[in-house]
C-alpha positions, 0 to 999 in steps of 0.5 A, spaced: 512 505 451 518 508 454 524 504 454 530 503 459 536 499 457 542 496 460 549 496 457 554 491 460 561 493 458 563 491 451 556 488 449 551 491 445 546 495 449 540 490 450 532 492 451 529 490 457 523 493 457 519 488 454 517 484 461 516 487 468 520 482 471 526 482 466 533 483 469 540 484 466 546 482 469 552 487 468 558 490 471 563 496 470 559 501 466 552 502 465 547 506 461 540 507 461 536 511 456 528 513 456 523 519 456 521 522 462 513 521 464 511 528 465 511 529 473 515 524 475 523 523 476 526 517 473 528 512 478 533 506 477 534 501 482 540 497 482 541 491 486 548 486 487 547 480 484 550 476 490 544 479 494 538 477 489 536 472 494 532 475 500 534 470 505 541 472 505 544 477 510 545 484 509 552 487 508 556 493 506 556 492 499 556 499 497 562 501 500 566 505 494 561 505 489 560 511 485 556 514 479 555 520 476 549 522 471 550 526 465 543 529 463 541 534 457 535 538 459 532 541 453 538 545 449 542 546 456 547 541 458 547 539 465 551 534 469 549 532 476 551 527 481 547 521 482 544 520 488 545 514 492 539 513 497 533 508 499 526 509 497 524 516 500 520 517 507 518 523 511 523 522 516 529 521 511 527 524 504 532 524 498 539 525 500 541 530 494 548 532 494 549 539 496 555 541 491 552 540 484 559 541 481 561 534 484 562 529 479 560 523 483 558 522 490 558 515 494 554 513 500 555 507 504 549 502 505 547 496 509 541 495 505 540 490 499 538 496 494 541 502 491 537 507 488 539 512 483 535 518 481 537 525 478 538 531 483 536 535 477 530 532 475 528 532 482 529 539 483 525 540 476 519 536 476 516 539 470 522 537 465 519 532 460 525 532 455 529 525 454 534 523 459 540 520 458 544 517 464 551 514 464 555 511 470 561 507 472 561 502 478 567 499 481 564 493 484 562 487 479 556 483 478 550 488 479 544 487 476 538 492 474 530 490 475 527 493 470 520 494 474 523 500 477 527 503 472 522 504 467 518 511 468 511 509 468 505 513 465 501 517 471 496 514 475 489 517 473 484 519 478 476 521 477 476 527 481 471 525 486 472 525 493 474 520 495 477 517 488 472 511 486 475 510 479 482 510 478 486 508 472 494 505 474 497 503 467 502 498 467 502 497 474 503 491 479 497 491 484 497 488 490 491 487 495 491 485 503 485 483 507 483 484 514 488 486 519 484 488 525 489 492 529 495 487 528 501 491 526 506 485 526 501 481 521 500 487 517 508 488 517 509 481 515 503 482 509 506 488 506 513 485 506 510 479 503 507 484 498 514 487 497 512 494 498 515 495 506 522 495 508 525 490 513 529 495 517 523 497 521 523 504 519 516 504 515 520 505 508 516 504 501 520 499 497 515 497 492 516 502 486 510 504 482 506 498 485 499 500 487 497 497 494 489 496 496 487 494 503 480 492 503 478 494 510 477 492 517 483 495 520 479 497 526 477 492 532 480 486 535 487 488 536 491 494 539 495 497 534 489 500 529 492 507 529 499 505 528 497 501 522 493 507 519 499 511 520 503 506 517 499 506 510 498 513 510 506 514 510 507 509 505 502 512 500 506 519 501 512 515 499 509 511 494 506 517 490 514 520 489 515 513 485 509 513 481 505 508 486 500 509 491 496 506 497 489 505 497 484 503 503 477 501 502 473 502 509 470 496 512 464 494 517 468 495 523 470 502 520 463 504 519 461 501 526 466 505 530 465 512 526 458 510 528 460 509 536 459 502 536 465 499 540 463 492 542 469 489 538 474 494 541 480 491 545 483 494 551 489 495 548 485 499 542 482 504 547 489 505 551 492 506 544 487 512 543 489 515 550 496 514 548 495 518 541 492 524 544 497 524 549 502 524 544 499 529 540 498 534 545 505 533 549 509 532 543 506 536 537 502 541 541 495 539 538 497 538 531 494 531 530 496 531 522 504 531 525 502 526 530 498 521 526 504 521 521 509 520 526 505 515 530 507 508 527 514 509 530 512 512 536 507 507 538 512 501 537 517 505 542 511 506 547 509 499 546 515 496 547 516 499 554 509 497 557 506 491 559 500 489 554 493 491 558 488 486 560 481 487 559 479 484 566 483 490 569 479 495 564 472 492 567 475 493 574 477 500 573 470 504 570 474 511 570 479 508 565 474 505 561 470 512 561 477 515 559 478 510 553 471 511 550 471 518 551 478 518 547 476 514 542 469 518 541 474 524 540 478 521 535 472 517 531 466 520 532 464 524 525 468 530 524 474 527 529 481 527 526 481 519 525 474 519 522 476 525 517 482 520 515 478 514 514 473 519 510 479 520 505 477 513 503 471 510 500 467 503 501 468 501 494 474 502 489 475 501 481 482 500 480 483 499 472 478 493 471 477 491 478 472 492 483 475 492 491 470 492 496 470 490 503 463 485 503 461 485 496 458 489 490 451 488 488 447 490 482 443 495 486 449 498 488 452 500 481 445 503 479 445 507 485 452 510 483 458 508 486 461 515 486 455 517 490 455 512 495 462 513 496 461 521 497 455 520 502 459 515 506 465 520 506 460 526 508 458 522 514 464 521 516 467 528 516 460 530 519 458 535 514 452 538 515 448 535 509 450 528 512 450 529 519 447 524 523 444 520 516 448 514 516 448 511 508 444 505 509 445 502 502 453 502 504 453 501 511 447 497 514 443 491 512 446 484 510 446 486 503 450 493 504 457 494 501 461 493 507 456 487 510 454 483 504 457 475 504 454 473 498 460 472 494 464 469 500 460 464 504 460 457 500 453 454 500 452 446 499 446 448 494 448 449 487 442 453 486 444 458 491 451 458 487 448 459 481 444 465 483 450 468 487 454 467 480 448 471 476 448 477 481 455 477 480 455 477 473 450 483 473 454 487 478 460 486 474 457 488 467 453 494 470 460 496 473 464 494 467 469 490 471 472 484 470 472 482 477 471 483 484 476 483 490 473 482 497 475 481 505 470 481 511 469 473 511 475 469 514 477 464 509 480 458 513 484 455 508 487 461 505 485 466 500 481 463 494 477 465 488 470 463 486 466 464 479 471 462 475 476 467 478 471 473 477 471 474 485 477 473 490 476 472 497 482 475 501 481 475 508 485 470 511 484 472 518 491 474 519 490 478 526 491 475 532 484 477 534 481 472 529 485 466 526 492 468 527 493 465 520 499 466 516 499 472 511 497 472 504 497 477 499 493 477 492 498 480 486 495 482 479 500 483 474 496 484 467 491 479 466 495 474 471 492 473 478 496 469 484 496 469 491 503 470 495 503 466 501 507 466 507 505 459 509 511 454 510 507 449 506 505 453 500 509 452 494 514 458 493 514 462 486 516 469 486 515 472 492 511 465 494 505 463 490 500 458 492 494 459 487 494 463 480 489 464 475 489 467 468 482 471 466 480 469 459 
């Protein structure tokens, strides 16, 4: 385990690596020592204690703050300036000083966080020697959040396409349920989870946190592609800090790839038309570049136009035809958005937890979760071997992975509960998992658990197209699981907690 240290002026150097939530106040000089995990640059987050409360307004608290990094890489001493930057985004990136001989650099910031990262380490990701970092601040009353300052072991993937089994050691895991095209609610949930910046730029601020979204991004709302773009961009940023963003496809993703548009809003069709126009006019048909920039662009375009009314679409058959054709071009098997969805499976095993939209049954595990994911991905990509052959076990039938409600609908009959519990135990044992997180079925009283905490139901119907409920997020840290709630009636603890349990 790598240790990180904070050295307050005139005090012994204490270790703060024993707890993910440890915080140590200091002022003046500081020092951090640790070994770099292969493939990752050390990143240290420093916050002013005056802004420890997230409710305080931002201010220019970093004016005049400066620091420098002195590293010893192998036998070659090296001094490089510290980089003051926010978490990287495709648009901003790391701001590395151009003059490597400069002892320090200063950046003014209106944000609540300051990131210190070694320019030398960023330039050479292959270095694995110990690193010693020292610096001076001319502002007092800073504190460090060790959760971000300790280099993490790399996330390990199983090599499957898409990944089915992922091991993310010592990571905080957060999961959000169905968002159904509601960008505003999605952003609120991501902020509640502590992974999205509040400046509207779509920056990842979750450090090495791993985020899982359990499906049903599509339908019932008008910002479906914008949400997909946001999650994609956040994943690219999270990877730089040892984190990740995973999606699990739901029944509404498979329905749309299969050409079922019954639940598409007028705004959903219009977004497809706008995206194709934007892709052609501003990116010369480069859909990946357009997809990456769509999150910000769609917000700008949406702000300048009235919300479409479905009745107007019904009275305009040409517009309806254009909307359906645009959606088919994007979402038919092999289409750009279908191919993007194909990067994700319908089931994910992350550490000891299974994530699926509807549910996992014993015969799914027996068939092979990796095989199921592979078949769905090939179908979405439109590969010849799977073309037209929709994987029934995953996407069709009341007991398929994306449609099952066995664990998420409460029954008044004790016999039914006992049967469901027995099926769950058999599925978890077969998959060697401790628990299952599902969406799909809105929970009118908020996210909750059943079967002694072995199943968590996290679809709260947050979309305006469903229940328009307050967002809730599931957080897993070690063996402790809790619900983070934006509800004003929920008891707040940490980011906000309404219920918790610790698996035995």
